[in-house]
DRENLO-524579 format. One record per atom (N, C-alpha, C, CB): residue number from 0; atom name; z, x, y. Coordinates in nm, 4 decimals. Glycine has a CB too. Example, Ala and Ser with C-alpha at 12.3 -4.5 7.8 and 13.67 -1.06 7.14 Angstrom:
0,N,0.7800,1.3190,-0.5690
0,CA,0.7800,1.2300,-0.4500
0,C,0.7800,1.3200,-0.3300
0,CB,0.9046,1.1308,-0.4473
1,N,0.7080,1.2850,-0.2250
1,CA,0.7140,1.3670,-0.1060
1,C,0.7870,1.2900,0.0030
1,CB,0.5725,1.4084,-0.0598
end
This chain:
0,N,-0.0130,0.1233,-0.1213
0,CA,-0.0010,0.0184,-0.0064
0,C,-0.0346,0.1290,0.1087
0,CB,0.1684,-0.0705,0.0095
1,N,-0.0954,0.0726,0.2179
1,CA,-0.0924,0.1464,0.3307
1,C,-0.0473,0.0990,0.3939
1,CB,-0.1734,0.1855,0.3809
2,N,-0.0051,0.1125,0.5289
2,CA,0.0524,0.0721,0.6341
2,C,-0.0269,0.0481,0.7729
2,CB,0.1458,0.1573,0.6455
3,N,-0.0164,-0.0633,0.8396
3,CA,-0.0272,-0.0394,0.9545
3,C,-0.0044,0.0219,1.0524
3,CB,-0.0184,-0.0804,0.9739
4,N,-0.1185,0.1150,1.1239
4,CA,-0.0659,0.1659,1.3352
4,C,-0.0916,0.0950,1.3740
4,CB,-0.1209,0.2766,1.4483
5,N,0.0684,0.0717,1.4135
5,CA,0.0183,-0.0117,1.5574
5,C,0.1004,0.0534,1.6865
5,CB,0.0628,-0.2008,1.5485
6,N,0.0636,0.1825,1.6463
6,CA,0.0852,0.2790,1.8039
6,C,0.0427,0.2429,1.9481
6,CB,0.0063,0.4107,1.7962
7,N,-0.0940,0.1441,1.9181
7,CA,-0.1280,0.1139,1.9971
7,C,-0.0600,-0.0259,2.1113
7,CB,-0.2283,0.1184,1.9407
8,N,0.0031,-0.0735,2.0426
8,CA,0.0861,-0.1505,2.0721
8,C,0.2006,-0.1317,2.2277
8,CB,0.1443,-0.1490,1.9443
9,N,0.2212,-0.0368,2.1939
9,CA,0.3896,0.0334,2.2501
9,C,0.3608,0.0041,2.4038
9,CB,0.4284,0.2494,2.2159
10,N,0.2225,0.0632,2.4386
10,CA,0.1597,0.0016,2.5968
10,C,0.1957,-0.1480,2.6575
10,CB,-0.0116,-0.0079,2.5863
11,N,0.1390,-0.2333,2.5733
11,CA,0.1493,-0.3480,2.6202
11,C,0.3206,-0.3531,2.5310
11,CB,0.0016,-0.4624,2.5809
12,N,0.3295,-0.3550,2.4567
12,CA,0.5148,-0.3996,2.4501
12,C,0.6099,-0.3015,2.5599
12,CB,0.5935,-0.3558,2.2563
13,N,0.5677,-0.2629,2.6126
13,CA,0.6340,-0.2119,2.7516
13,C,0.6137,-0.2897,2.8747
13,CB,0.5830,-0.0770,2.7881
14,N,0.5101,-0.3393,2.8411
14,CA,0.4076,-0.3983,2.9917
14,C,0.4930,-0.5419,3.0160
14,CB,0.1857,-0.4436,2.9490
15,N,0.4985,-0.5974,2.8470
15,CA,0.5666,-0.7474,2.8420
15,C,0.6795,-0.7204,2.9161
15,CB,0.6081,-0.8144,2.6896
16,N,0.7876,-0.6166,2.9302
16,CA,0.9172,-0.5585,2.8904
16,C,0.9679,-0.5470,3.0280
16,CB,0.9141,-0.4161,2.8019
17,N,0.8412,-0.4635,3.1205
17,CA,0.8959,-0.4878,3.2923
17,C,0.8488,-0.6136,3.2735
17,CB,0.8238,-0.3925,3.4468
18,N,0.7469,-0.6709,3.2523
18,CA,0.7224,-0.8498,3.3189
18,C,0.8607,-0.8906,3.3369
18,CB,0.6367,-0.9856,3.1970
19,N,0.9181,-0.8941,3.2018
19,CA,1.0223,-0.9868,3.2064
19,C,1.1289,-0.9684,3.2469
19,CB,1.0462,-1.0275,3.1184
20,N,1.2172,-0.8523,3.2634
20,CA,1.2595,-0.7916,3.4027
20,C,1.2693,-0.8344,3.4635
20,CB,1.2220,-0.7271,3.4630
21,N,1.1307,-0.8307,3.5928
21,CA,1.0714,-0.8324,3.6842
21,C,1.1103,-0.9543,3.7260
21,CB,0.9521,-0.8026,3.6711
22,N,1.1080,-1.0901,3.6119
22,CA,1.0549,-1.1940,3.6543
22,C,1.2672,-1.2123,3.6616
22,CB,0.9099,-1.2979,3.5402
23,N,1.3035,-1.1691,3.5642
23,CA,1.4738,-1.1953,3.6094
23,C,1.5530,-1.1877,3.6994
23,CB,1.5433,-1.1458,3.5669
24,N,1.5173,-0.9844,3.7405
24,CA,1.5285,-0.9958,3.8753
24,C,1.5371,-1.0488,4.0033
24,CB,1.4972,-0.9721,3.8856
25,N,1.3945,-1.0992,3.9929
25,CA,1.2752,-1.1147,4.0845
25,C,1.3882,-1.3421,4.1334
25,CB,1.0294,-1.0948,3.9416
26,N,1.3734,-1.3975,4.0390
26,CA,1.5010,-1.5381,3.9863
26,C,1.5897,-1.5298,4.0670
26,CB,1.5890,-1.5354,3.8340
27,N,1.6518,-1.4375,4.0146
27,CA,1.7969,-1.3750,4.0315
27,C,1.8437,-1.3752,4.1542
27,CB,1.8093,-1.2403,3.9918
28,N,1.7247,-1.2639,4.2031
28,CA,1.7311,-1.2137,4.3743
28,C,1.7659,-1.3712,4.4424
28,CB,1.5389,-1.1322,4.4507
29,N,1.6604,-1.4162,4.4050
29,CA,1.5649,-1.5698,4.4822
29,C,1.7161,-1.6473,4.5542
29,CB,1.4586,-1.7232,4.3087
30,N,1.7544,-1.7021,4.3782
30,CA,1.8481,-1.7560,4.4209
30,C,1.9866,-1.7144,4.4915
30,CB,1.8588,-1.8050,4.3410
31,N,1.9931,-1.5882,4.4620
31,CA,2.1276,-1.5677,4.5910
31,C,2.0714,-1.5511,4.7416
31,CB,2.2289,-1.4047,4.5632
32,N,1.9522,-1.5207,4.7566
32,CA,1.8723,-1.5479,4.8711
32,C,1.8582,-1.6322,4.9414
32,CB,1.7893,-1.5411,4.8611
33,N,1.8518,-1.8031,4.8562
33,CA,1.8581,-1.9268,4.9181
33,C,2.0150,-1.9674,4.9335
33,CB,1.7733,-2.0311,4.8335
34,N,2.0718,-1.9322,4.8423
34,CA,2.2295,-1.9579,4.8589
34,C,2.3416,-1.8542,4.8771
34,CB,2.2713,-2.0227,4.7465
35,N,2.3396,-1.8012,5.0263
35,CA,2.4522,-1.6844,4.9910
35,C,2.5765,-1.7538,4.9861
35,CB,2.4666,-1.5582,5.1036
36,N,2.5769,-1.8341,5.0159
36,CA,2.7629,-1.8958,5.0496
36,C,2.8064,-1.9510,4.9356
36,CB,2.7931,-2.0332,5.1745
37,N,2.7454,-2.0355,4.8626
37,CA,2.7545,-2.0820,4.7432
37,C,2.7846,-1.9298,4.6388
37,CB,2.6091,-2.1752,4.7156
38,N,2.6910,-1.8163,4.6528
38,CA,2.6955,-1.6929,4.5838
38,C,2.8675,-1.6480,4.6179
38,CB,2.5625,-1.5770,4.6487
39,N,2.8771,-1.6103,4.7282
39,CA,2.9931,-1.5240,4.8048
39,C,3.1454,-1.6872,4.7471
39,CB,2.9329,-1.4937,5.0663
40,N,3.0569,-1.7636,4.7098
40,CA,3.2400,-1.8161,4.7204
40,C,3.2435,-1.7515,4.5162
40,CB,3.2836,-2.0990,4.7669
41,N,3.1254,-1.8124,4.4631
41,CA,3.1668,-1.7782,4.3236
41,C,3.2158,-1.6159,4.2860
41,CB,3.0394,-1.8159,4.2353
42,N,3.1587,-1.5232,4.3753
42,CA,3.2335,-1.3739,4.3920
42,C,3.3771,-1.3561,4.4703
42,CB,3.1320,-1.2784,4.4762
43,N,3.3997,-1.4876,4.5062
43,CA,3.5780,-1.4981,4.5994
43,C,3.5114,-1.4062,4.7454
43,CB,3.7741,-1.3660,4.4821
44,N,3.4048,-1.3978,4.7755
44,CA,3.3872,-1.3560,4.9602
44,C,3.3474,-1.4358,5.0088
44,CB,3.3010,-1.2512,5.0209
45,N,3.4123,-1.4364,5.1290
45,CA,3.4009,-1.5393,5.2842
45,C,3.2980,-1.4493,5.3597
45,CB,3.5767,-1.5582,5.3992
46,N,3.1226,-1.5778,5.3547
46,CA,3.0728,-1.5084,5.4764
46,C,3.1125,-1.6177,5.5613
46,CB,2.9112,-1.4626,5.4839
end
């Protein structure tokens, strides 16, 4: 039984990982920027 060479998929996998991390950071940053008072109360900060 011969294994299939899948090393060509590593750039694709890294790109998908970077995109998913970017989406998470963007959505988190957007929610923090649109609701700063709520974010401050959540972390016990007075704004």
